[in-house]
ZARO-426725 format. One line per 3 residues: for each residue y, x, z of N, C-alpha, C. Coordinates in Angstrom, 3 decimals. Each point is the difference from the previous one (the first is absolute). Example, Ala and Ser with C-alpha at 12.3 -4.5 7.8 and 13.67 -1.06 7.14 Angstrom:
-5.690 13.190 7.800 1.190 -0.890 0.000 1.200 0.900 0.000 | 1.050 -0.350 -0.720 1.190 0.820 0.060 1.090 -0.770 0.730
END
This chain:
4.538 7.560 1.292 0.917 -0.687 -0.905 0.695 1.019 -0.924 | 0.616 0.983 0.619 0.727 0.996 -0.780 -0.955 0.773 -0.911 | -1.170 0.350 0.572 -0.993 0.757 -0.774 -0.486 -0.808 -1.194
-0.225 -1.300 0.230 -0.467 -0.879 -1.074 1.065 -0.086 -1.097 | 1.259 -0.128 0.415 1.092 -0.097 -0.965 0.083 1.279 -0.830 | -0.115 1.143 0.671 0.042 1.290 -0.694 -1.165 0.109 -0.967
-1.167 -0.471 0.428 -1.181 0.045 -0.860 0.220 -0.810 -1.265 | 0.662 -1.152 0.144 0.268 -0.851 -1.160 0.942 0.706 -0.966 | 0.999 0.675 0.542 0.962 0.725 -0.839 -0.706 1.104 -0.771
-0.846 0.758 0.690 -0.740 1.087 -0.644 -0.916 -0.557 -1.076 | -0.639 -1.132 0.307 -0.911 -0.627 -0.962 0.766 -0.454 -1.244 | 1.174 -0.557 0.199 0.799 -0.484 -1.130 0.537 1.164 -0.825
0.348 1.099 0.656 0.580 1.147 -0.701 -1.061 0.791 -0.755 | -1.077 0.369 0.706 -1.022 0.842 -0.624 -1.028 -0.810 -0.772 | -0.478 -1.109 0.611 -1.060 -0.811 -0.621 -1.171 0.897 -0.394
-0.388 0.890 0.919 -1.079 0.941 -0.282 -1.125 -0.185 1.011 | -0.989 0.883 -0.060 -1.134 -0.072 0.918 0.476 0.112 1.448 | 1.029 0.814 0.217 0.556 0.155 1.346 0.600 -1.320 0.478
0.669 -0.699 -0.905 0.606 -1.286 0.347 -1.067 -1.016 0.369 | -1.098 -0.001 -0.763 -1.105 -0.920 0.273 -0.621 0.327 1.353 | -0.181 1.285 0.271 -0.585 0.437 1.271 0.891 -0.435 1.160
1.310 0.107 -0.197 0.951 -0.412 1.038 -0.094 -1.499 0.242 | -0.095 -0.767 -1.089 -0.095 -1.456 0.101 -1.262 -0.399 0.758 | -1.126 0.653 -0.334 -1.269 -0.279 0.679 0.114 0.369 1.478
0.694 1.103 0.270 0.171 0.449 1.382 0.772 -1.038 0.802 | 1.027 -0.586 -0.620 0.799 -1.033 0.665 -0.868 -1.216 0.309 | -0.824 -0.406 -0.970 -0.881 -1.154 0.202 -0.988 0.289 1.125
-0.576 1.191 -0.025 -0.970 0.386 1.030 0.665 0.005 1.371 | 1.241 0.470 0.065 0.732 0.036 1.266 0.269 -1.419 0.498 | 0.349 -0.889 -0.922 0.273 -1.393 0.368 -1.261 -0.675 0.519
-1.128 0.230 -0.674 -1.271 -0.594 0.425 -0.411 0.570 1.355 | 0.190 1.308 0.162 -0.360 0.650 1.262 0.848 -0.529 1.146 | 1.222 -0.397 -0.317 0.905 -0.518 1.020 -0.454 -1.391 0.410
END
């Protein structure tokens, strides 16, 4: 939960390739769960 929230903040702030990678990582983690 906290990690996902942080990822969203980073994505909103940077909106860069790193942010996209973080977003994909969150989705992958959710699916894996």
